[in-house]
A tleap script that builds the chain and sets N, CA, C and O, in Angstrom:
source leaprc.protein.ff14SB
mol = sequence {
  NMET SER ASN LYS THR ILE PRO VAL THR VAL
  ARG ILE MET GLU LYS GLU TYR LYS ILE SER
  CYS PRO GLU GLY GLU HIE GLU SER LEU LEU
  ALA SER ALA ARG ASN VAL ASN ASP ASN MET
  LYS LYS VAL ARG GLU GLY GLY LYS ALA LEU
  SER ALA ASP ARG VAL ALA VAL MET ALA ALA
  ILE ASN ILE ALA HIE GLU LEU VAL LYS ALA
  GLU SER SER ARG SER GLY ASP PRO GLY VAL
  MET SER ARG ILE ASP MET LEU GLN GLN SER
  ILE ASP ALA VAL LEU ASN SER ALA CPRO
}
set mol.1.N position { 0.846 -1.183 0.000 }
set mol.1.CA position { 0.000 0.000 0.000 }
set mol.1.C position { 0.890 1.243 0.000 }
set mol.1.O position { 1.932 1.257 0.654 }
set mol.2.N position { 0.497 2.257 -0.708 }
set mol.2.CA position { 1.302 3.474 -0.819 }
set mol.2.C position { 0.997 4.430 0.328 }
set mol.2.O position { 0.058 4.226 1.096 }
set mol.3.N position { 1.810 5.471 0.424 }
set mol.3.CA position { 1.616 6.495 1.443 }
set mol.3.C position { 0.759 7.644 0.937 }
set mol.3.O position { 0.625 8.661 1.617 }
set mol.4.N position { 0.175 7.497 -0.253 }
set mol.4.CA position { -0.638 8.562 -0.824 }
set mol.4.C position { -1.934 8.718 -0.036 }
set mol.4.O position { -2.480 7.757 0.504 }
set mol.5.N position { -2.399 9.947 0.011 }
set mol.5.CA position { -3.685 10.214 0.650 }
set mol.5.C position { -4.617 10.857 -0.365 }
set mol.5.O position { -4.188 11.457 -1.350 }
set mol.6.N position { -5.889 10.714 -0.093 }
set mol.6.CA position { -6.911 11.321 -0.932 }
set mol.6.C position { -7.843 12.128 -0.034 }
set mol.6.O position { -8.047 11.756 1.122 }
set mol.7.N position { -8.409 13.213 -0.531 }
set mol.7.CA position { -9.374 13.959 0.266 }
set mol.7.C position { -10.738 13.265 0.221 }
set mol.7.O position { -11.222 12.885 -0.845 }
set mol.8.N position { -11.337 13.111 1.383 }
set mol.8.CA position { -12.666 12.497 1.486 }
set mol.8.C position { -13.546 13.455 2.272 }
set mol.8.O position { -13.141 13.965 3.317 }
set mol.9.N position { -14.735 13.696 1.774 }
set mol.9.CA position { -15.685 14.552 2.469 }
set mol.9.C position { -16.717 13.681 3.176 }
set mol.9.O position { -17.351 12.816 2.572 }
set mol.10.N position { -16.866 13.936 4.478 }
set mol.10.CA position { -17.878 13.213 5.261 }
set mol.10.C position { -18.864 14.235 5.809 }
set mol.10.O position { -18.537 15.410 5.974 }
set mol.11.N position { -20.058 13.774 6.082 }
set mol.11.CA position { -21.107 14.652 6.605 }
set mol.11.C position { -21.535 14.131 7.968 }
set mol.11.O position { -21.993 12.997 8.105 }
set mol.12.N position { -21.374 14.995 8.981 }
set mol.12.CA position { -21.743 14.641 10.346 }
set mol.12.C position { -22.603 15.760 10.907 }
set mol.12.O position { -22.191 16.920 10.932 }
set mol.13.N position { -23.785 15.410 11.349 }
set mol.13.CA position { -24.737 16.367 11.925 }
set mol.13.C position { -24.925 17.582 11.009 }
set mol.13.O position { -24.854 18.730 11.448 }
set mol.14.N position { -25.164 17.298 9.741 }
set mol.14.CA position { -25.460 18.313 8.727 }
set mol.14.C position { -24.290 19.241 8.414 }
set mol.14.O position { -24.482 20.288 7.796 }
set mol.15.N position { -23.077 18.868 8.833 }
set mol.15.CA position { -21.886 19.647 8.481 }
set mol.15.C position { -20.946 18.757 7.692 }
set mol.15.O position { -20.829 17.562 7.962 }
set mol.16.N position { -20.281 19.351 6.719 }
set mol.16.CA position { -19.320 18.596 5.920 }
set mol.16.C position { -17.908 18.835 6.434 }
set mol.16.O position { -17.542 19.946 6.818 }
set mol.17.N position { -17.125 17.759 6.430 }
set mol.17.CA position { -15.733 17.814 6.853 }
set mol.17.C position { -14.888 17.134 5.784 }
set mol.17.O position { -15.190 16.018 5.360 }
set mol.18.N position { -13.832 17.809 5.352 }
set mol.18.CA position { -12.914 17.222 4.383 }
set mol.18.C position { -11.740 16.649 5.170 }
set mol.18.O position { -11.090 17.350 5.946 }
set mol.19.N position { -11.483 15.361 4.954 }
set mol.19.CA position { -10.465 14.641 5.713 }
set mol.19.C position { -9.486 14.000 4.739 }
set mol.19.O position { -9.886 13.442 3.718 }
set mol.20.N position { -8.222 14.084 5.058 }
set mol.20.CA position { -7.193 13.424 4.269 }
set mol.20.C position { -7.161 11.958 4.693 }
set mol.20.O position { -7.011 11.639 5.873 }
set mol.21.N position { -7.305 11.081 3.715 }
set mol.21.CA position { -7.455 9.656 4.002 }
set mol.21.C position { -6.417 8.850 3.226 }
set mol.21.O position { -6.231 9.082 2.032 }
set mol.22.N position { -5.734 7.905 3.884 }
set mol.22.CA position { -4.799 7.043 3.140 }
set mol.22.C position { -5.552 6.250 2.073 }
set mol.22.O position { -6.682 5.807 2.278 }
set mol.23.N position { -4.889 6.087 0.934 }
set mol.23.CA position { -5.508 5.303 -0.131 }
set mol.23.C position { -5.861 3.914 0.398 }
set mol.23.O position { -5.101 3.314 1.157 }
set mol.24.N position { -7.017 3.418 -0.011 }
set mol.24.CA position { -7.449 2.091 0.399 }
set mol.24.C position { -8.241 2.066 1.692 }
set mol.24.O position { -8.759 1.015 2.072 }
set mol.25.N position { -8.349 3.209 2.385 }
set mol.25.CA position { -9.095 3.247 3.643 }
set mol.25.C position { -10.351 4.100 3.540 }
set mol.25.O position { -10.967 4.437 4.552 }
set mol.26.N position { -10.722 4.443 2.331 }
set mol.26.CA position { -11.879 5.304 2.071 }
set mol.26.C position { -13.158 4.726 2.689 }
set mol.26.O position { -13.887 5.431 3.387 }
set mol.27.N position { -13.423 3.458 2.431 }
set mol.27.CA position { -14.665 2.841 2.918 }
set mol.27.C position { -14.708 2.774 4.440 }
set mol.27.O position { -15.755 3.015 5.040 }
set mol.28.N position { -13.582 2.449 5.067 }
set mol.28.CA position { -13.590 2.370 6.533 }
set mol.28.C position { -13.740 3.761 7.148 }
set mol.28.O position { -14.348 3.902 8.209 }
set mol.29.N position { -13.196 4.783 6.501 }
set mol.29.CA position { -13.392 6.148 6.981 }
set mol.29.C position { -14.861 6.540 6.899 }
set mol.29.O position { -15.405 7.118 7.841 }
set mol.30.N position { -15.505 6.228 5.778 }
set mol.30.CA position { -16.933 6.542 5.634 }
set mol.30.C position { -17.770 5.791 6.662 }
set mol.30.O position { -18.715 6.352 7.216 }
set mol.31.N position { -17.436 4.530 6.923 }
set mol.31.CA position { -18.159 3.749 7.935 }
set mol.31.C position { -17.962 4.365 9.318 }
set mol.31.O position { -18.902 4.430 10.111 }
set mol.32.N position { -16.756 4.811 9.605 }
set mol.32.CA position { -16.480 5.455 10.889 }
set mol.32.C position { -17.283 6.747 11.030 }
set mol.32.O position { -17.848 7.021 12.090 }
set mol.33.N position { -17.331 7.534 9.964 }
set mol.33.CA position { -18.095 8.788 9.997 }
set mol.33.C position { -19.587 8.506 10.200 }
set mol.33.O position { -20.261 9.233 10.929 }
set mol.34.N position { -20.099 7.458 9.562 }
set mol.34.CA position { -21.508 7.090 9.765 }
set mol.34.C position { -21.751 6.706 11.222 }
set mol.34.O position { -22.775 7.069 11.800 }
set mol.35.N position { -20.809 5.970 11.814 }
set mol.35.CA position { -20.921 5.574 13.214 }
set mol.35.C position { -20.960 6.803 14.114 }
set mol.35.O position { -21.795 6.887 15.014 }
set mol.36.N position { -20.061 7.758 13.876 }
set mol.36.CA position { -20.035 8.992 14.668 }
set mol.36.C position { -21.348 9.754 14.488 }
set mol.36.O position { -21.944 10.201 15.468 }
set mol.37.N position { -21.794 9.903 13.259 }
set mol.37.CA position { -23.040 10.615 12.982 }
set mol.37.C position { -24.226 9.945 13.681 }
set mol.37.O position { -25.043 10.621 14.307 }
set mol.38.N position { -24.317 8.631 13.575 }
set mol.38.CA position { -25.415 7.905 14.218 }
set mol.38.C position { -25.389 8.081 15.733 }
set mol.38.O position { -26.429 8.299 16.354 }
set mol.39.N position { -24.202 7.987 16.325 }
set mol.39.CA position { -24.083 8.153 17.771 }
set mol.39.C position { -24.438 9.564 18.197 }
set mol.39.O position { -25.100 9.755 19.217 }
set mol.40.N position { -24.006 10.560 17.427 }
set mol.40.CA position { -24.330 11.942 17.775 }
set mol.40.C position { -25.832 12.201 17.663 }
set mol.40.O position { -26.405 12.901 18.498 }
set mol.41.N position { -26.468 11.642 16.636 }
set mol.41.CA position { -27.915 11.801 16.505 }
set mol.41.C position { -28.643 11.144 17.669 }
set mol.41.O position { -29.617 11.690 18.187 }
set mol.42.N position { -28.169 9.972 18.080 }
set mol.42.CA position { -28.790 9.265 19.201 }
set mol.42.C position { -28.673 10.083 20.486 }
set mol.42.O position { -29.635 10.176 21.249 }
set mol.43.N position { -27.502 10.677 20.731 }
set mol.43.CA position { -27.310 11.512 21.917 }
set mol.43.C position { -28.209 12.741 21.839 }
set mol.43.O position { -28.872 13.093 22.815 }
set mol.44.N position { -28.232 13.393 20.675 }
set mol.44.CA position { -29.047 14.595 20.506 }
set mol.44.C position { -30.530 14.285 20.726 }
set mol.44.O position { -31.225 15.055 21.389 }
set mol.45.N position { -31.024 13.171 20.180 }
set mol.45.CA position { -32.436 12.805 20.315 }
set mol.45.C position { -32.774 12.360 21.737 }
set mol.45.O position { -33.891 12.575 22.207 }
set mol.46.N position { -31.820 11.745 22.417 }
set mol.46.CA position { -32.082 11.200 23.744 }
set mol.46.C position { -31.930 12.199 24.866 }
set mol.46.O position { -32.389 11.944 25.980 }
set mol.47.N position { -31.295 13.338 24.604 }
set mol.47.CA position { -31.052 14.300 25.665 }
set mol.47.C position { -31.858 15.551 25.497 }
set mol.47.O position { -32.614 15.733 24.543 }
set mol.48.N position { -31.659 16.403 26.467 }
set mol.48.CA position { -32.285 17.711 26.376 }
set mol.48.C position { -31.490 18.532 25.362 }
set mol.48.O position { -30.572 18.006 24.733 }
set mol.49.N position { -31.816 19.779 25.198 }
set mol.49.CA position { -31.115 20.625 24.223 }
set mol.49.C position { -29.648 20.755 24.633 }
set mol.49.O position { -29.304 21.547 25.511 }
set mol.50.N position { -28.799 19.974 23.988 }
set mol.50.CA position { -27.375 19.978 24.300 }
set mol.50.C position { -26.619 20.723 23.208 }
set mol.50.O position { -27.020 20.722 22.044 }
set mol.51.N position { -25.522 21.355 23.600 }
set mol.51.CA position { -24.687 22.032 22.611 }
set mol.51.C position { -24.035 20.976 21.721 }
set mol.51.O position { -23.929 19.810 22.102 }
set mol.52.N position { -23.605 21.391 20.543 }
set mol.52.CA position { -22.956 20.468 19.610 }
set mol.52.C position { -21.686 19.879 20.224 }
set mol.52.O position { -21.376 18.707 20.009 }
set mol.53.N position { -20.949 20.696 20.991 }
set mol.53.CA position { -19.740 20.193 21.637 }
set mol.53.C position { -20.065 19.090 22.629 }
set mol.53.O position { -19.391 18.061 22.675 }
set mol.54.N position { -21.090 19.311 23.410 }
set mol.54.CA position { -21.474 18.309 24.427 }
set mol.54.C position { -21.980 17.037 23.748 }
set mol.54.O position { -21.676 15.932 24.198 }
set mol.55.N position { -22.740 17.181 22.681 }
set mol.55.CA position { -23.217 16.014 21.929 }
set mol.55.C position { -22.018 15.230 21.399 }
set mol.55.O position { -21.997 14.002 21.478 }
set mol.56.N position { -21.025 15.929 20.862 }
set mol.56.CA position { -19.842 15.268 20.315 }
set mol.56.C position { -19.071 14.526 21.402 }
set mol.56.O position { -18.630 13.397 21.189 }
set mol.57.N position { -18.906 15.150 22.559 }
set mol.57.CA position { -18.178 14.498 23.653 }
set mol.57.C position { -18.937 13.270 24.140 }
set mol.57.O position { -18.331 12.221 24.362 }
set mol.58.N position { -20.232 13.381 24.305 }
set mol.58.CA position { -21.014 12.239 24.782 }
set mol.58.C position { -20.993 11.107 23.759 }
set mol.58.O position { -20.912 9.938 24.136 }
set mol.59.N position { -21.066 11.436 22.480 }
set mol.59.CA position { -20.983 10.413 21.439 }
set mol.59.C position { -19.607 9.757 21.452 }
set mol.59.O position { -19.503 8.541 21.295 }
set mol.60.N position { -18.555 10.544 21.637 }
set mol.60.CA position { -17.200 9.979 21.706 }
set mol.60.C position { -17.068 9.033 22.888 }
set mol.60.O position { -16.448 7.975 22.772 }
set mol.61.N position { -17.643 9.404 24.021 }
set mol.61.CA position { -17.598 8.520 25.195 }
set mol.61.C position { -18.350 7.233 24.906 }
set mol.61.O position { -17.882 6.150 25.260 }
set mol.62.N position { -19.502 7.333 24.273 }
set mol.62.CA position { -20.271 6.131 23.941 }
set mol.62.C position { -19.505 5.219 22.988 }
set mol.62.O position { -19.502 4.001 23.165 }
set mol.63.N position { -18.861 5.796 21.985 }
set mol.63.CA position { -18.088 5.009 21.020 }
set mol.63.C position { -16.899 4.349 21.724 }
set mol.63.O position { -16.615 3.172 21.499 }
set mol.64.N position { -16.208 5.110 22.577 }
set mol.64.CA position { -15.084 4.544 23.324 }
set mol.64.C position { -15.559 3.424 24.243 }
set mol.64.O position { -14.879 2.410 24.403 }
set mol.65.N position { -16.724 3.613 24.842 }
set mol.65.CA position { -17.310 2.585 25.708 }
set mol.65.C position { -17.554 1.295 24.929 }
set mol.65.O position { -17.229 0.206 25.403 }
set mol.66.N position { -18.119 1.420 23.747 }
set mol.66.CA position { -18.348 0.241 22.902 }
set mol.66.C position { -17.034 -0.457 22.550 }
set mol.66.O position { -16.957 -1.685 22.556 }
set mol.67.N position { -16.005 0.330 22.246 }
set mol.67.CA position { -14.705 -0.230 21.895 }
set mol.67.C position { -14.084 -0.964 23.081 }
set mol.67.O position { -13.580 -2.077 22.930 }
set mol.68.N position { -14.120 -0.347 24.252 }
set mol.68.CA position { -13.542 -0.983 25.437 }
set mol.68.C position { -14.311 -2.251 25.790 }
set mol.68.O position { -13.715 -3.256 26.178 }
set mol.69.N position { -15.640 -2.205 25.654 }
set mol.69.CA position { -16.436 -3.414 25.918 }
set mol.69.C position { -16.040 -4.534 24.969 }
set mol.69.O position { -15.884 -5.681 25.388 }
set mol.70.N position { -15.878 -4.209 23.704 }
set mol.70.CA position { -15.504 -5.229 22.718 }
set mol.70.C position { -14.123 -5.783 23.022 }
set mol.70.O position { -13.912 -6.993 22.939 }
set mol.71.N position { -13.183 -4.921 23.370 }
set mol.71.CA position { -11.833 -5.381 23.695 }
set mol.71.C position { -11.824 -6.203 24.976 }
set mol.71.O position { -11.111 -7.201 25.077 }
set mol.72.N position { -12.623 -5.777 25.958 }
set mol.72.CA position { -12.676 -6.501 27.230 }
set mol.72.C position { -13.300 -7.871 27.068 }
set mol.72.O position { -12.868 -8.832 27.705 }
set mol.73.N position { -14.316 -7.969 26.218 }
set mol.73.CA position { -14.966 -9.271 26.026 }
set mol.73.C position { -14.006 -10.249 25.368 }
set mol.73.O position { -14.091 -11.456 25.597 }
set mol.74.N position { -13.094 -9.734 24.551 }
set mol.74.CA position { -12.082 -10.598 23.943 }
set mol.74.C position { -11.038 -11.023 24.965 }
set mol.74.O position { -10.547 -12.152 24.922 }
set mol.75.N position { -10.692 -10.112 25.894 }
set mol.75.CA position { -9.663 -10.445 26.875 }
set mol.75.C position { -10.257 -11.096 28.116 }
set mol.75.O position { -9.523 -11.678 28.915 }
set mol.76.N position { -11.581 -11.008 28.293 }
set mol.76.CA position { -12.251 -11.667 29.407 }
set mol.76.C position { -12.041 -10.990 30.750 }
set mol.76.O position { -12.034 -11.679 31.770 }
set mol.77.N position { -11.870 -9.676 30.800 }
set mol.77.CA position { -11.675 -8.960 32.064 }
set mol.77.C position { -13.012 -8.383 32.542 }
set mol.77.O position { -13.413 -7.311 32.089 }
set mol.78.N position { -13.712 -9.085 33.461 }
set mol.78.CA position { -15.021 -8.596 33.917 }
set mol.78.C position { -14.925 -7.339 34.778 }
set mol.78.O position { -15.895 -6.586 34.860 }
set mol.79.N position { -13.784 -7.091 35.422 }
set mol.79.CA position { -13.623 -5.890 36.243 }
set mol.79.C position { -13.725 -4.624 35.416 }
set mol.79.O position { -14.332 -3.641 35.840 }
set mol.80.N position { -13.131 -4.651 34.237 }
set mol.80.CA position { -13.202 -3.493 33.346 }
set mol.80.C position { -14.646 -3.256 32.946 }
set mol.80.O position { -15.099 -2.112 32.902 }
set mol.81.N position { -15.368 -4.321 32.654 }
set mol.81.CA position { -16.763 -4.180 32.227 }
set mol.81.C position { -17.610 -3.538 33.317 }
set mol.81.O position { -18.442 -2.682 33.015 }
set mol.82.N position { -17.424 -3.922 34.563 }
set mol.82.CA position { -18.250 -3.338 35.623 }
set mol.82.C position { -17.898 -1.866 35.820 }
set mol.82.O position { -18.785 -1.059 36.095 }
set mol.83.N position { -16.634 -1.503 35.686 }
set mol.83.CA position { -16.248 -0.087 35.793 }
set mol.83.C position { -16.842 0.722 34.641 }
set mol.83.O position { -17.292 1.850 34.840 }
set mol.84.N position { -16.844 0.153 33.453 }
set mol.84.CA position { -17.430 0.836 32.296 }
set mol.84.C position { -18.920 1.036 32.512 }
set mol.84.O position { -19.448 2.115 32.242 }
set mol.85.N position { -19.598 0.009 32.996 }
set mol.85.CA position { -21.039 0.125 33.250 }
set mol.85.C position { -21.330 1.204 34.286 }
set mol.85.O position { -22.295 1.955 34.145 }
set mol.86.N position { -20.492 1.288 35.339 }
set mol.86.CA position { -20.682 2.330 36.349 }
set mol.86.C position { -20.482 3.712 35.742 }
set mol.86.O position { -21.238 4.636 36.040 }
set mol.87.N position { -19.461 3.858 34.887 }
set mol.87.CA position { -19.236 5.141 34.218 }
set mol.87.C position { -20.406 5.509 33.314 }
set mol.87.O position { -20.824 6.667 33.272 }
set mol.88.N position { -20.931 4.530 32.595 }
set mol.88.CA position { -22.065 4.784 31.711 }
set mol.88.C position { -23.281 5.233 32.509 }
set mol.88.O position { -24.007 6.128 32.077 }
set mol.89.N position { -23.512 4.619 33.670 }
set mol.89.CA position { -24.631 5.020 34.524 }
set mol.89.C position { -24.436 6.449 35.031 }
set mol.89.O position { -25.393 7.219 35.109 }
set mol.90.N position { -23.196 6.798 35.375 }
set mol.90.CA position { -22.904 8.175 35.822 }
set mol.90.C position { -23.162 9.174 34.702 }
set mol.90.O position { -23.738 10.236 34.934 }
set mol.91.N position { -22.742 8.842 33.504 }
set mol.91.CA position { -22.958 9.720 32.348 }
set mol.91.C position { -24.449 9.903 32.115 }
set mol.91.O position { -24.914 11.024 31.906 }
set mol.92.N position { -25.204 8.802 32.151 }
set mol.92.CA position { -26.646 8.880 31.944 }
set mol.92.C position { -27.308 9.746 33.024 }
set mol.92.O position { -28.219 10.519 32.728 }
set mol.93.N position { -26.852 9.616 34.264 }
set mol.93.CA position { -27.424 10.402 35.348 }
set mol.93.C position { -27.169 11.890 35.139 }
set mol.93.O position { -28.059 12.712 35.362 }
set mol.94.N position { -25.954 12.240 34.711 }
set mol.94.CA position { -25.636 13.646 34.462 }
set mol.94.C position { -26.482 14.182 33.319 }
set mol.94.O position { -27.007 15.292 33.406 }
set mol.95.N position { -26.619 13.408 32.248 }
set mol.95.CA position { -27.434 13.861 31.118 }
set mol.95.C position { -28.884 14.033 31.511 }
set mol.95.O position { -29.533 14.985 31.076 }
set mol.96.N position { -29.405 13.130 32.326 }
set mol.96.CA position { -30.813 13.199 32.723 }
set mol.96.C position { -31.079 14.333 33.699 }
set mol.96.O position { -32.214 14.800 33.798 }
set mol.97.N position { -30.058 14.790 34.426 }
set mol.97.CA position { -30.263 15.869 35.385 }
set mol.97.C position { -29.923 17.239 34.819 }
set mol.97.O position { -30.124 18.248 35.495 }
set mol.98.N position { -29.410 17.297 33.591 }
set mol.98.CA position { -29.051 18.581 32.984 }
set mol.98.C position { -30.303 19.424 32.762 }
set mol.98.O position { -31.354 18.906 32.386 }
set mol.99.N position { -30.176 20.750 33.004 }
set mol.99.CA position { -31.356 21.620 32.825 }
set mol.99.C position { -31.793 21.743 31.386 }
set mol.99.O position { -32.764 22.439 31.093 }
savepdb mol mol.pdb
quit
């Protein structure tokens, strides 16, 4: 694979972003952008009127949570899973109590 990059435009929450992408990774970049967009929409729909920054941070936490859960299930560490679940409950509580 070469070191060449190509510009790829993705659309997240009705905004377009141009990203430099290594050749051959175009499809995975688009799939990642769809995942981010879907998570941000889910946070926006599930919460009160949140700023775009807060929606992005909460979506990033949710995506990271999914990644850690997937990695933990492969490694079989139940302690990590319970800590992640506690963090997720704390995040949900903060979102539900926001004015």
